[in-house]
N, CA, C and O of each residue as an XYZ file, in Angstrom:
856
protein
N     -26.377    -54.532    -23.225
C     -25.434    -54.946    -22.070
C     -24.145    -54.157    -22.235
O     -23.593    -53.732    -21.220
N     -23.669    -53.950    -23.333
C     -22.642    -53.018    -23.356
C     -22.740    -51.540    -22.790
O     -21.887    -50.839    -22.245
N     -23.906    -51.333    -23.065
C     -24.393    -49.541    -22.596
C     -24.485    -49.626    -21.203
O     -24.267    -48.577    -20.596
N     -24.854    -50.993    -20.310
C     -24.765    -50.747    -18.891
C     -23.462    -50.780    -18.293
O     -23.229    -50.138    -17.269
N     -22.466    -51.592    -18.953
C     -21.177    -51.599    -18.580
C     -20.327    -50.233    -18.646
O     -19.501    -49.805    -17.839
N     -20.719    -49.763    -19.679
C     -20.304    -48.338    -19.818
C     -20.632    -47.195    -18.878
O     -19.907    -46.241    -18.597
N     -21.968    -47.488    -18.403
C     -22.458    -46.514    -17.388
C     -21.870    -46.834    -16.019
O     -21.543    -45.886    -15.305
N     -21.718    -47.999    -15.619
C     -21.076    -48.470    -14.447
C     -19.655    -47.877    -14.378
O     -19.384    -47.253    -13.352
N     -18.624    -48.000    -15.424
C     -17.440    -47.436    -15.598
C     -17.276    -45.956    -15.387
O     -16.373    -45.440    -14.728
N     -18.276    -45.305    -16.037
C     -18.486    -43.793    -15.853
C     -18.717    -43.535    -14.621
O     -17.989    -42.683    -14.111
N     -19.778    -44.173    -13.769
C     -20.120    -43.939    -12.418
C     -18.867    -44.098    -11.584
O     -18.612    -43.195    -10.787
N     -18.101    -45.081    -11.668
C     -16.776    -45.459    -10.942
C     -15.924    -44.209    -11.000
O     -15.500    -43.658     -9.984
N     -15.675    -43.756    -12.314
C     -14.679    -42.700    -12.468
C     -15.321    -41.359    -11.798
O     -14.607    -40.503    -11.276
N     -16.678    -41.268    -11.862
C     -17.130    -39.942    -11.063
C     -17.013    -40.101     -9.527
O     -17.015    -39.104     -8.805
N     -16.910    -41.361     -9.026
C     -17.190    -41.622     -7.747
C     -15.591    -41.323     -7.231
O     -15.354    -40.635     -6.238
N     -14.553    -41.945     -8.056
C     -13.222    -41.491     -7.592
C     -12.866    -40.118     -7.482
O     -12.074    -39.712     -6.632
N     -13.500    -39.301     -8.427
C     -13.072    -37.817     -8.378
C     -13.791    -37.293     -7.310
O     -13.237    -36.385     -6.690
N     -15.181    -37.743     -6.856
C     -16.019    -37.022     -5.810
C     -15.427    -37.399     -4.555
O     -15.682    -36.721     -3.559
N     -14.599    -38.488     -4.474
C     -14.194    -38.906     -3.140
C     -12.521    -38.776     -2.743
O     -11.938    -39.369     -1.836
N     -11.930    -37.758     -3.775
C     -10.699    -37.635     -3.418
C     -10.559    -36.779     -2.041
O     -11.437    -35.992     -1.688
N      -9.267    -37.030     -1.235
C      -9.470    -36.210     -0.129
C      -8.907    -34.747     -0.440
O      -8.134    -34.336     -1.305
N      -9.575    -34.139      0.569
C      -9.334    -32.403      0.452
C      -7.957    -31.969      0.073
O      -7.723    -31.069     -0.734
N      -7.044    -32.686      0.723
C      -5.748    -32.016      0.381
C      -5.184    -32.231     -0.909
O      -4.403    -31.421     -1.407
N      -5.617    -33.511     -1.598
C      -5.234    -33.806     -2.754
C      -5.898    -33.099     -3.792
O      -5.221    -32.862     -4.793
N      -7.206    -32.668     -3.767
C      -8.015    -31.816     -4.410
C      -7.199    -30.269     -4.493
O      -6.941    -29.614     -5.503
N      -6.919    -29.970     -3.143
C      -6.152    -28.721     -3.169
C      -4.721    -28.756     -3.931
O      -4.221    -27.758     -4.451
N      -4.228    -29.841     -3.925
C      -2.791    -29.962     -4.697
C      -3.120    -29.986     -6.203
O      -2.391    -29.401     -7.004
N      -4.290    -30.707     -6.611
C      -4.549    -30.450     -8.001
C      -4.859    -29.228     -8.639
O      -4.549    -28.991     -9.806
N      -5.597    -28.280     -7.738
C      -6.103    -27.127     -8.059
C      -4.728    -26.087     -8.274
O      -4.722    -25.284     -9.207
N      -3.700    -26.180     -7.421
C      -2.646    -25.613     -7.434
C      -1.730    -25.800     -8.556
O      -0.798    -25.031     -8.789
N      -2.007    -26.818     -9.235
C      -1.175    -27.047    -10.582
C      -1.847    -26.654    -11.856
O      -1.345    -26.924    -12.947
N      -2.884    -26.074    -11.737
C      -3.578    -25.655    -13.061
C      -3.803    -24.064    -13.003
O      -3.750    -23.384    -11.978
N      -4.037    -23.657    -14.167
C      -4.540    -22.040    -14.258
C      -5.707    -21.936    -13.456
O      -6.471    -22.870    -13.212
N      -5.826    -20.667    -13.023
C      -6.994    -20.337    -12.163
C      -8.313    -20.537    -13.011
O      -9.252    -21.164    -12.521
N      -8.381    -20.026    -14.230
C      -9.500    -20.297    -14.841
C     -10.029    -21.805    -15.022
O     -11.216    -22.111    -15.134
N      -8.958    -22.678    -15.031
C      -9.201    -24.227    -15.158
C      -9.739    -24.782    -13.809
O     -10.553    -25.704    -13.763
N      -9.215    -24.140    -12.683
C      -9.605    -24.392    -11.516
C     -10.819    -24.149    -11.168
O     -11.360    -24.911    -10.367
N     -11.671    -22.785    -11.809
C     -12.848    -22.276    -11.525
C     -13.839    -23.414    -12.124
O     -14.873    -23.813    -11.590
N     -13.315    -23.819    -13.287
C     -14.333    -24.771    -13.812
C     -14.496    -26.158    -13.126
O     -15.441    -26.892    -13.414
N     -13.616    -26.470    -12.277
C     -13.714    -27.799    -11.592
C     -15.039    -27.690    -10.681
O     -15.472    -28.741    -10.208
N     -15.631    -26.620    -10.439
C     -16.769    -26.474     -9.658
C     -17.897    -27.413    -10.025
O     -18.773    -27.744     -9.226
N     -17.828    -27.814    -11.249
C     -18.971    -28.703    -11.788
C     -18.724    -30.045    -11.728
O     -19.547    -30.821    -12.213
N     -17.485    -30.542    -11.090
C     -17.147    -32.120    -10.969
C     -17.802    -32.738    -10.272
O     -18.228    -33.835    -10.635
N     -18.091    -32.200     -9.012
C     -19.014    -32.990     -8.002
C     -19.255    -31.868     -6.755
O     -18.954    -30.674     -6.791
N     -19.833    -32.548     -5.736
C     -20.174    -31.349     -4.605
C     -18.841    -31.268     -3.830
O     -18.582    -30.184     -3.307
N     -17.965    -32.286     -3.696
C     -16.807    -31.937     -3.078
C     -15.790    -30.904     -3.702
O     -14.963    -30.288     -3.029
N     -15.923    -30.804     -4.854
C     -15.102    -29.887     -5.744
C     -15.796    -28.229     -5.870
O     -15.157    -27.214     -6.147
N     -16.995    -28.306     -5.632
C     -17.794    -27.072     -5.706
C     -17.164    -25.921     -5.132
O     -16.819    -26.035     -3.956
N     -16.926    -24.757     -5.756
C     -16.097    -23.675     -4.864
C     -14.953    -23.921     -4.013
O     -14.538    -23.148     -3.149
N     -14.418    -25.184     -4.351
C     -13.236    -25.456     -3.552
C     -12.113    -24.532     -4.196
O     -11.169    -24.286     -3.445
N     -12.071    -23.990     -5.458
C     -11.145    -23.018     -5.806
C     -11.130    -21.997     -4.896
O     -10.013    -21.539     -4.656
N     -12.141    -21.471     -4.275
C     -12.248    -20.276     -3.563
C     -11.458    -20.352     -2.209
O     -11.491    -19.431     -1.392
N     -10.690    -21.603     -2.010
C      -9.936    -21.596     -0.739
C      -8.605    -21.697     -1.266
O      -7.713    -21.710     -0.418
N      -8.302    -21.763     -2.342
C      -6.716    -21.675     -2.935
C      -5.887    -20.803     -2.204
O      -6.248    -19.650     -1.971
N      -4.655    -21.315     -1.769
C      -3.724    -20.213     -1.080
C      -3.089    -19.481     -2.102
O      -2.575    -18.415     -1.764
N      -3.008    -19.863     -3.396
C      -2.120    -19.253     -4.524
C      -3.138    -18.795     -5.650
O      -3.856    -19.614     -6.222
N      -3.160    -17.428     -5.937
C      -3.930    -16.835     -6.924
C      -2.783    -16.307     -8.042
O      -1.938    -15.478     -7.705
N      -2.828    -16.787     -9.216
C      -2.078    -16.382    -10.257
C      -2.829    -15.674    -11.160
O      -3.400    -16.373    -11.996
N      -3.001    -14.438    -11.239
C      -3.628    -13.620    -12.433
C      -2.514    -13.151    -13.238
O      -2.369    -11.932    -13.326
N      -1.651    -13.973    -13.880
C      -0.400    -13.323    -14.648
C      -0.933    -12.942    -15.984
O      -2.122    -12.804    -16.271
N       0.139    -12.785    -16.796
C      -0.077    -12.259    -18.350
C      -0.796    -13.505    -19.260
O      -1.532    -13.313    -20.228
N      -0.487    -14.546    -18.828
C      -1.270    -15.557    -19.573
C      -2.619    -15.666    -19.284
O      -3.324    -16.214    -20.132
N      -3.224    -15.179    -18.063
C      -4.396    -15.202    -17.546
C      -5.231    -14.062    -18.290
O      -6.359    -14.172    -18.772
N      -4.396    -12.931    -18.266
C      -4.867    -11.659    -19.005
C      -5.231    -11.747    -20.645
O      -6.145    -11.148    -21.211
N      -4.175    -12.742    -21.294
C      -4.391    -13.009    -22.565
C      -5.494    -13.612    -22.848
O      -6.174    -13.241    -23.804
N      -5.921    -14.840    -21.912
C      -6.822    -15.741    -21.946
C      -8.061    -15.064    -22.173
O      -8.725    -15.333    -23.173
N      -8.469    -14.134    -21.267
C      -9.576    -13.378    -21.284
C      -9.656    -12.287    -22.510
O     -10.715    -12.013    -23.075
N      -8.579    -11.792    -22.792
C      -8.582    -10.760    -23.871
C      -8.916    -11.329    -25.191
O      -9.323    -10.571    -26.072
N      -8.764    -12.773    -25.440
C      -9.082    -13.461    -26.679
C     -10.571    -13.631    -26.593
O     -11.318    -13.518    -27.565
N     -10.948    -13.904    -25.391
C     -12.470    -13.963    -25.454
C     -13.301    -12.872    -25.308
O     -14.472    -12.972    -24.941
N     -12.738    -11.813    -25.584
C     -13.292    -10.482    -25.623
C     -13.835     -9.935    -24.294
O     -14.625     -9.002    -24.150
N     -13.271    -10.683    -23.368
C     -13.879    -10.457    -21.729
C     -12.926     -9.301    -21.187
O     -13.050     -8.996    -20.000
N     -12.089     -8.709    -21.879
C     -11.197     -7.790    -21.055
C     -11.573     -6.308    -21.363
O     -12.705     -5.896    -21.617
N     -10.501     -5.631    -21.299
C     -10.683     -4.182    -21.364
C     -10.986     -3.763    -19.883
O     -11.213     -4.544    -18.959
N     -10.945     -2.194    -19.810
C     -10.884     -1.913    -18.411
C     -11.991     -2.670    -17.335
O     -11.644     -3.321    -16.350
N     -13.359     -2.432    -17.753
C     -14.133     -2.909    -16.935
C     -14.168     -4.536    -16.822
O     -14.357     -5.061    -15.725
N     -13.992     -5.248    -17.907
C     -13.632     -6.485    -17.723
C     -12.688     -6.975    -16.640
O     -12.972     -7.767    -15.742
N     -11.262     -6.251    -16.909
C     -10.268     -6.411    -15.936
C     -10.636     -6.430    -14.410
O     -10.427     -7.365    -13.637
N     -11.120     -5.432    -14.171
C     -11.553     -4.962    -12.777
C     -12.628     -5.934    -12.396
O     -12.603     -6.291    -11.218
N     -13.496     -6.396    -13.104
C     -14.774     -6.978    -12.772
C     -14.290     -8.354    -12.464
O     -14.617     -8.855    -11.388
N     -13.549     -9.010    -13.295
C     -13.107    -10.557    -13.089
C     -12.400    -10.626    -11.834
O     -12.768    -11.471    -11.018
N     -11.225     -9.689    -11.500
C     -10.463     -9.930    -10.266
C     -11.181     -9.493     -9.230
O     -10.824     -9.931     -8.136
N     -12.230     -8.645     -9.252
C     -13.130     -8.418     -8.096
C     -13.847     -9.660     -7.630
O     -14.029     -9.966     -6.451
N     -14.263    -10.390     -8.770
C     -15.110    -11.680     -8.478
C     -14.293    -12.289     -7.912
O     -14.519    -12.435     -6.711
N     -13.240    -12.800     -8.362
C     -12.284    -13.823     -7.733
C     -11.756    -13.314     -6.349
O     -11.555    -14.168     -5.486
N     -11.593    -12.426     -6.155
C     -11.382    -11.964     -4.652
C     -12.569    -11.867     -3.701
O     -12.303    -12.041     -2.512
N     -13.723    -11.640     -4.002
C     -14.927    -11.452     -3.427
C     -15.375    -12.707     -3.049
O     -15.982    -12.858     -1.989
N     -15.119    -13.699     -3.868
C     -15.553    -15.228     -3.619
C     -14.574    -16.062     -2.721
O     -14.859    -17.144     -2.208
N     -13.305    -15.359     -2.600
C     -12.129    -16.060     -2.049
C     -12.455    -16.168     -0.469
O     -12.981    -15.246      0.154
N     -12.084    -17.397      0.103
C     -12.144    -17.591      1.682
C     -10.864    -18.053      2.221
O     -10.305    -19.048      1.760
N     -10.415    -17.407      3.121
C      -9.140    -17.971      3.899
C      -7.894    -17.164      3.454
O      -8.002    -16.226      2.664
N      -6.745    -17.541      3.966
C      -5.548    -16.854      3.524
C      -5.030    -17.117      1.943
O      -5.223    -18.148      1.298
N      -4.454    -16.138      1.577
C      -3.819    -15.848      0.163
C      -2.284    -15.837      0.502
O      -1.804    -14.851      1.061
N      -1.475    -16.964      0.158
C      -0.083    -16.881      0.521
C       0.772    -16.289     -0.568
O       1.837    -15.685     -0.438
N       0.048    -16.602     -1.765
C       0.768    -16.185     -3.033
C      -0.253    -15.515     -3.808
O      -1.381    -15.980     -3.969
N       0.238    -14.186     -4.388
C      -0.697    -13.663     -5.493
C       0.249    -12.981     -6.336
O       1.230    -12.337     -5.965
N      -0.185    -13.210     -7.609
C       0.623    -12.892     -8.785
C      -0.556    -11.885     -9.718
O      -1.629    -12.386    -10.058
N      -0.275    -10.729     -9.997
C      -1.127     -9.961    -10.614
C      -0.370     -9.157    -11.666
O       0.605     -8.470    -11.363
N      -0.831     -9.255    -12.880
C      -0.401     -8.753    -14.007
C      -1.370     -7.707    -14.397
O      -2.536     -8.018    -14.639
N      -0.882     -6.264    -14.487
C      -1.717     -5.175    -14.889
C      -1.396     -4.798    -16.416
O      -0.400     -4.196    -16.816
N      -2.336     -5.229    -17.084
C      -2.162     -4.934    -18.565
C      -1.992     -3.360    -18.824
O      -2.294     -2.500    -17.996
N      -1.464     -3.112    -20.100
C      -1.485     -1.569    -20.814
C      -3.145     -1.705    -21.488
O      -3.510     -2.039    -22.616
N      -3.883     -1.317    -20.343
C      -5.183     -0.814    -20.844
C      -5.543      0.476    -20.153
O      -4.847      0.920    -19.240
N      -6.835      1.190    -20.670
C      -7.116      2.462    -20.104
C      -7.766      2.138    -18.811
O      -8.732      1.376    -18.780
N      -7.203      2.769    -17.581
C      -7.498      2.709    -16.254
C      -7.508      4.252    -15.981
O      -6.576      5.026    -16.198
N      -8.894      4.584    -15.401
C      -9.200      5.754    -14.904
C      -8.355      6.126    -13.685
O      -7.899      7.259    -13.531
N      -8.160      5.082    -12.791
C      -7.271      5.293    -11.491
C      -6.838      3.967    -11.139
O      -7.271      3.021    -11.797
N      -5.977      3.759    -10.110
C      -5.637      2.617     -9.643
C      -6.467      2.170     -8.443
O      -6.077      1.151     -7.873
N      -7.647      2.835     -7.937
C      -8.318      2.793     -6.984
C      -8.778      1.229     -6.548
O      -8.633      0.752     -5.422
N      -9.218      0.721     -7.417
C      -9.427     -0.870     -7.322
C      -8.322     -1.735     -6.986
O      -8.391     -2.650     -6.165
N      -7.154     -1.367     -7.745
C      -5.943     -2.169     -7.252
C      -5.640     -1.883     -5.998
O      -5.368     -2.828     -5.256
N      -5.617     -0.524     -5.477
C      -5.388     -0.340     -4.176
C      -6.484     -1.277     -3.142
O      -6.056     -1.684     -2.062
N      -7.644     -1.517     -3.490
C      -8.333     -2.264     -2.704
C      -7.947     -3.676     -2.701
O      -8.125     -4.436     -1.749
N      -7.351     -4.017     -3.938
C      -6.949     -5.540     -3.883
C      -5.825     -5.627     -2.787
O      -5.771     -6.445     -1.868
N      -4.924     -4.600     -3.076
C      -3.921     -4.891     -1.852
C      -4.261     -4.637     -0.342
O      -3.690     -5.206      0.588
N      -5.150     -3.813     -0.232
C      -5.896     -3.874      0.963
C      -6.336     -5.361      1.426
O      -6.109     -5.804      2.552
N      -6.868     -5.927      0.600
C      -7.467     -7.318      0.630
C      -6.373     -8.287      1.048
O      -6.556     -9.164      1.892
N      -5.254     -8.086      0.425
C      -4.255     -9.090      0.626
C      -3.551     -8.617      1.822
O      -2.926     -9.519      2.380
N      -3.474     -7.526      2.349
C      -2.651     -7.104      3.596
C      -3.711     -7.846      4.807
O      -3.268     -7.890      5.955
N      -4.727     -8.266      4.608
C      -5.545     -8.703      5.570
C      -5.666    -10.319      5.530
O      -6.300    -10.914      6.402
N      -5.139    -10.868      4.661
C      -5.178    -12.322      4.202
C      -3.864    -12.887      4.145
O      -3.686    -13.897      3.464
N      -2.769    -12.273      4.880
C      -1.708    -13.235      5.192
C      -0.663    -13.417      3.896
O       0.051    -14.419      3.844
N      -0.611    -12.341      2.800
C       0.093    -12.724      1.736
C       1.669    -12.687      2.044
O       2.191    -11.751      2.649
N       2.361    -13.786      1.574
C       4.011    -13.894      1.834
C       4.637    -13.567      0.526
O       5.712    -12.968      0.520
N       4.057    -13.907     -0.570
C       4.763    -13.832     -1.732
C       3.865    -13.066     -2.745
O       2.849    -13.579     -3.214
N       4.302    -11.772     -3.072
C       3.439    -10.983     -3.928
C       4.266    -10.594     -5.395
O       5.358    -10.026     -5.366
N       3.728    -10.901     -6.403
C       4.423    -10.636     -7.648
C       3.359     -9.716     -8.586
O       2.269    -10.157     -8.951
N       3.835     -8.420     -8.901
C       3.247     -7.354     -9.392
C       4.032     -7.033    -10.651
O       5.160     -6.541    -10.677
N       3.190     -7.423    -11.824
C       4.047     -7.146    -13.100
C       3.213     -6.112    -13.662
O       2.093     -6.498    -13.996
N       3.497     -4.815    -13.863
C       2.682     -3.681    -14.323
C       3.120     -3.113    -15.576
O       4.096     -2.363    -15.547
N       2.564     -3.350    -16.635
C       2.622     -2.616    -17.982
C       1.700     -1.728    -18.295
O       1.292     -1.652    -19.454
N       1.229     -0.920    -17.307
C       0.571      0.174    -17.282
C       1.618      1.466    -16.971
O       2.838      1.437    -17.132
N       0.902      2.485    -16.535
C       1.497      3.553    -16.157
C       2.188      3.159    -14.645
O       1.907      2.090    -14.104
N       3.080      4.100    -14.052
C       3.787      3.414    -12.842
C       2.576      3.723    -11.832
O       1.776      4.659    -11.848
N       2.702      2.599    -10.916
C       1.809      2.487     -9.877
C       2.272      2.873     -8.595
O       3.254      2.219     -8.244
N       1.847      3.807     -7.702
C       2.243      4.212     -6.544
C       1.613      3.024     -5.381
O       0.407      2.909     -5.158
N       2.654      2.212     -4.727
C       2.148      1.237     -4.008
C       1.521      1.998     -2.580
O       2.076      2.906     -1.961
N       0.348      1.425     -2.288
C      -0.209      2.045     -1.320
C       0.237      1.597      0.085
O       1.069      0.713      0.289
N      -0.561      2.473      1.253
C       0.167      2.216      2.316
C      -0.184      0.752      2.950
O       0.557      0.225      3.780
N      -1.329      0.178      2.498
C      -1.666     -1.342      2.656
C      -0.568     -1.962      2.456
O      -0.129     -2.681      3.354
N      -0.005     -1.849      1.462
C       1.280     -3.033      1.445
C       2.291     -3.122      2.329
O       2.866     -4.197      2.501
N       2.697     -1.804      3.121
C       3.582     -1.911      4.047
C       2.844     -2.482      5.120
O       3.594     -2.870      6.017
N       1.788     -2.645      5.313
C       1.255     -3.372      6.739
C       1.408     -4.980      6.284
O       1.008     -5.779      7.131
N       1.834     -5.428      5.293
C       2.024     -6.863      5.001
C       2.932     -7.490      5.516
O       3.766     -8.023      4.784
N       3.020     -7.600      6.914
C       4.393     -7.992      7.698
C       4.683     -9.296      7.326
O       5.861     -9.608      7.496
N       3.831    -10.293      6.791
C       4.284    -11.710      6.546
C       5.036    -11.667      5.424
O       5.539    -12.763      5.178
N       5.298    -10.826      4.662
C       5.788    -10.920      3.192
C       7.241    -11.473      3.356
O       7.977    -11.131      4.281
N       7.562    -12.295      2.448
C       8.816    -12.857      2.321
C       9.499    -12.719      1.048
O      10.728    -12.716      0.983
N       8.600    -12.581     -0.164
C       9.139    -12.586     -1.472
C       8.324    -11.758     -2.183
O       7.388    -12.216     -2.837
N       8.625    -10.313     -2.122
C       7.790     -9.538     -3.216
C       8.695     -9.265     -4.447
O       9.922     -9.170     -4.417
N       7.830     -9.145     -5.618
C       8.534     -8.994     -7.138
C       7.632     -7.977     -7.451
O       6.430     -8.202     -7.587
N       8.259     -6.596     -7.606
C       7.480     -5.530     -7.927
C       8.130     -4.905     -9.190
O       9.350     -4.827     -9.340
N       7.223     -4.473    -10.073
C       7.759     -3.932    -11.318
C       6.891     -2.583    -11.780
O       5.661     -2.628    -11.764
N       7.535     -1.500    -12.153
C       7.073     -0.294    -12.454
C       6.218      0.308    -11.604
O       5.052      0.491    -11.953
N       6.707      0.733    -10.270
C       5.933      1.143     -9.004
C       6.704      2.416     -8.629
O       7.812      2.721     -9.071
N       5.970      3.118     -7.753
C       6.764      3.974     -6.869
C       6.580      3.533     -5.413
O       5.497      3.442     -4.835
N       7.846      3.261     -4.879
C       8.059      2.822     -3.613
C       8.353      3.856     -2.576
O       9.508      4.250     -2.419
N       7.147      4.412     -1.708
C       7.319      5.243     -1.004
C       6.691      4.854      0.473
O       5.544      5.259      0.663
N       7.127      4.338      1.212
C       6.711      3.729      2.603
C       6.225      4.983      3.562
O       6.823      6.058      3.553
N       5.280      4.769      4.239
C       4.642      5.995      5.286
C       6.007      6.040      6.176
O       6.840      5.140      6.284
N       6.015      7.480      6.856
C       6.939      7.651      7.615
C       7.010      6.647      8.814
O       8.124      6.279      9.186
N       5.911      6.192      9.425
C       6.052      5.257     10.533
C       6.446      3.774     10.212
O       6.530      2.924     11.098
N       6.656      3.549      9.039
C       6.903      2.093      8.600
C       8.472      1.932      9.095
O       9.250      2.883      9.032
N       8.838      0.696      9.570
C      10.016      0.436     10.265
C      10.668     -0.686      9.258
O      11.898     -0.657      9.254
N      10.134     -1.557      8.503
C      10.503     -2.458      7.944
C       9.719     -3.919      7.666
O       8.676     -4.095      8.296
N      10.074     -4.743      6.952
C       9.549     -6.116      6.740
C      10.445     -7.087      7.525
O      11.620     -7.306      7.234
N       9.827     -7.608      8.475
C      10.742     -8.570      9.512
C      10.983     -9.792      8.882
O      12.038    -10.373      9.136
N      10.148    -10.298      8.072
C      10.293    -11.502      7.524
C      10.691    -11.569      5.967
O      10.614    -12.657      5.397
N      11.063    -10.560      5.353
C      11.424    -10.531      3.984
C      12.538    -11.154      3.870
O      13.439    -10.993      4.693
N      12.641    -11.935      2.864
C      13.991    -12.797      2.450
C      14.473    -12.536      1.012
O      15.671    -12.699      0.782
N      13.743    -12.192      0.138
C      14.199    -12.122     -1.198
C      13.136    -10.900     -1.825
O      11.906    -10.882     -1.779
N      13.944    -10.045     -2.334
C      13.320     -8.678     -2.902
C      13.776     -8.331     -4.322
O      14.961     -8.052     -4.506
N      12.965     -8.331     -5.263
C      13.004     -8.109     -6.438
C      12.286     -6.977     -6.841
O      11.068     -6.935     -6.669
N      13.067     -5.805     -7.496
C      12.548     -4.717     -7.846
C      13.082     -4.245     -9.228
O      14.287     -4.116     -9.446
N      11.990     -3.963    -10.269
C      12.419     -3.549    -11.549
C      11.542     -2.071    -11.798
O      10.383     -1.859    -11.443
N      12.330     -1.265    -12.414
C      11.570      0.103    -12.738
C      10.840      0.580    -11.866
O       9.716      1.051    -12.042
N      11.588      0.469    -10.595
C      10.854      1.330     -9.249
C      11.581      2.543     -9.069
O      12.782      2.604     -9.332
N      10.787      3.722     -8.544
C      11.083      4.875     -8.414
C      10.674      5.097     -6.923
O       9.529      5.048     -6.474
N      12.094      5.409     -6.089
C      12.146      5.633     -4.778
C      11.640      6.876     -4.171
O      11.583      7.040     -2.953
N      11.242      7.821     -5.115
C      11.004      9.199     -4.603
C      12.224     10.201     -4.740
O      13.416      9.906     -4.822
N      11.605     11.526     -4.745
C      12.853     12.491     -4.771
C      13.298     13.128     -3.245
O      13.872     14.192     -3.013
N      12.883     12.218     -2.418
C      13.074     12.690     -0.784
C      14.749     12.574     -0.895
O      15.247     11.697     -1.601
N      15.569     13.516     -0.151
C      17.051     13.425     -0.077
C      17.347     12.149      0.664
O      18.329     11.525      0.261
N      16.765     11.722      1.535
C      16.898     10.463      2.223
C      15.690      9.669      2.841
O      15.247     10.076      3.915
N      15.201      8.716      2.325
C      14.015      8.172      2.917
C      14.472      7.591      4.320
O      15.634      7.547      4.724
N      13.274      7.130      5.021
C      13.398      6.476      6.280
C      14.296      5.160      6.253
O      14.130      4.433      5.274
N      15.091      4.824      7.070
C      15.597      3.550      7.165
C      14.670      2.518      7.235
O      13.748      2.614      8.045
N      14.799      1.253      6.296
C      13.923      0.166      6.324
C      14.643     -0.981      6.993
O      15.780     -1.192      6.571
N      14.266     -1.634      7.799
C      14.794     -2.818      8.542
C      14.325     -4.148      7.784
O      13.145     -4.477      7.670
N      15.294     -4.785      7.338
C      15.107     -6.012      6.423
C      15.963     -6.960      7.193
O      17.021     -7.247      6.633
N      15.725     -7.542      8.422
C      16.730     -8.343      9.048
C      17.000     -9.884      8.349
O      18.047    -10.502      8.545
N      16.119    -10.288      7.684
C      16.045    -11.440      7.159
C      16.306    -11.485      5.631
O      16.197    -12.560      5.043
N      16.608    -10.486      5.048
C      16.836    -10.311      3.714
C      18.048    -11.153      3.355
O      19.033    -11.076      4.089
N      18.068    -12.020      2.201
C      19.230    -12.664      1.662
C      19.567    -12.315      0.390
O      20.728    -12.438     -0.003
N      18.514    -11.806     -0.448
C      18.762    -11.728     -1.834
C      18.072    -10.436     -2.372
O      16.854    -10.378     -2.205
N      18.770     -9.255     -3.079
C      18.065     -8.095     -3.211
C      18.654     -8.160     -4.774
O      19.824     -8.388     -5.083
N      17.582     -7.909     -5.640
C      17.692     -7.903     -7.152
C      17.042     -6.350     -7.421
O      15.936     -5.988     -7.020
N      17.958     -5.564     -8.164
C      17.322     -4.181     -8.418
C      17.801     -3.852    -10.214
O      18.918     -4.057    -10.688
N      16.855     -3.423    -10.790
C      17.025     -3.396    -12.428
C      16.104     -1.949    -12.670
O      14.981     -1.680    -12.244
N      16.952     -1.206    -13.448
C      16.471      0.179    -14.049
C      15.799      0.876    -12.894
O      14.792      1.448    -13.309
N      15.956      1.022    -11.767
C      15.254      1.759    -10.585
C      15.910      3.019    -10.632
O      17.033      3.092    -11.130
N      15.359      3.976    -10.188
C      15.537      5.469    -10.073
C      15.401      6.070     -8.497
O      14.570      5.705     -7.665
N      16.328      6.975     -8.344
C      16.318      7.573     -6.892
C      16.661      6.654     -5.973
O      16.115      6.619     -4.871
N      17.748      5.690     -6.397
C      18.054      4.430     -5.625
C      18.597      5.161     -4.410
O      18.377      4.505     -3.392
N      19.211      6.260     -4.189
C      20.031      6.730     -2.976
C      19.170      6.851     -1.882
O      19.560      6.896     -0.715
N      17.624      6.923     -2.362
C      16.594      7.212     -1.335
C      16.033      5.911     -0.751
O      15.092      5.878      0.042
N      16.767      4.728     -1.263
C      16.316      3.599     -0.510
C      17.146      2.998      0.400
O      17.942      2.114      0.081
N      16.984      3.511      1.754
C      17.683      3.432      2.883
C      17.299      2.198      3.572
O      16.203      2.136      4.130
N      18.201      1.107      3.577
C      17.855     -0.343      4.274
C      18.982     -0.647      5.286
O      20.101     -0.143      5.186
N      18.576     -1.603      6.382
C      19.151     -1.995      6.976
C      19.198     -3.537      6.846
O      18.260     -4.114      7.397
N      20.045     -4.255      6.267
C      20.148     -5.792      5.971
C      21.516     -6.104      6.529
O      22.535     -5.507      6.179
N      21.478     -6.980      7.329
C      22.636     -7.556      7.946
C      22.928     -9.155      7.250
O      23.899     -9.779      7.680
N      22.300     -9.604      6.473
C      22.543    -10.809      6.177
C      22.867    -10.956      4.660
O      23.037    -12.039      4.101
N      22.930     -9.777      4.085
C      23.696     -9.745      2.732
C      24.834     -8.724      2.705
O      25.523     -8.595      1.693
């Protein structure tokens, strides 16, 4: 008799998890690390691959260390894991946090492709923490016109000649960024910029911006 009661209670709990509304499932997934969000696929049919529609993807230093402990990282592991995450993803990505660890990378070609993917998926907040060699931001990044809050570390910032600016950018954080050796770069329009933070940047005189709100 006791065994039957336990089974009923377990089923009731499973039903509550299965029948949560979609917006609540999304809210829960946003509060847990990505690797835990992926595991929720096994909970029920309604949770299956729900993580693939998450609008915020955080692949930060914590994420890197987690996989490094399991022996799943290294150059091939780093590329493979993030390729899988983005390949399975559906819909917009409003926030993307990528930590590039200090591992041996032949090139940044895969990372360039990730930036291209983001440019087509409406990214608004981009956090790039780079502990590898300095990364040249690809032209794709400058087509992310929805960007409002980029945070970039250890990069070359060289917009293409035809680039005019980020019309929606409000908060810009730059650390250890090189703006190139040109005598004067093209003027970049940042009409909504309210906060600019720059640390240990080089060739700053070539960072020519027009920002009327700061």
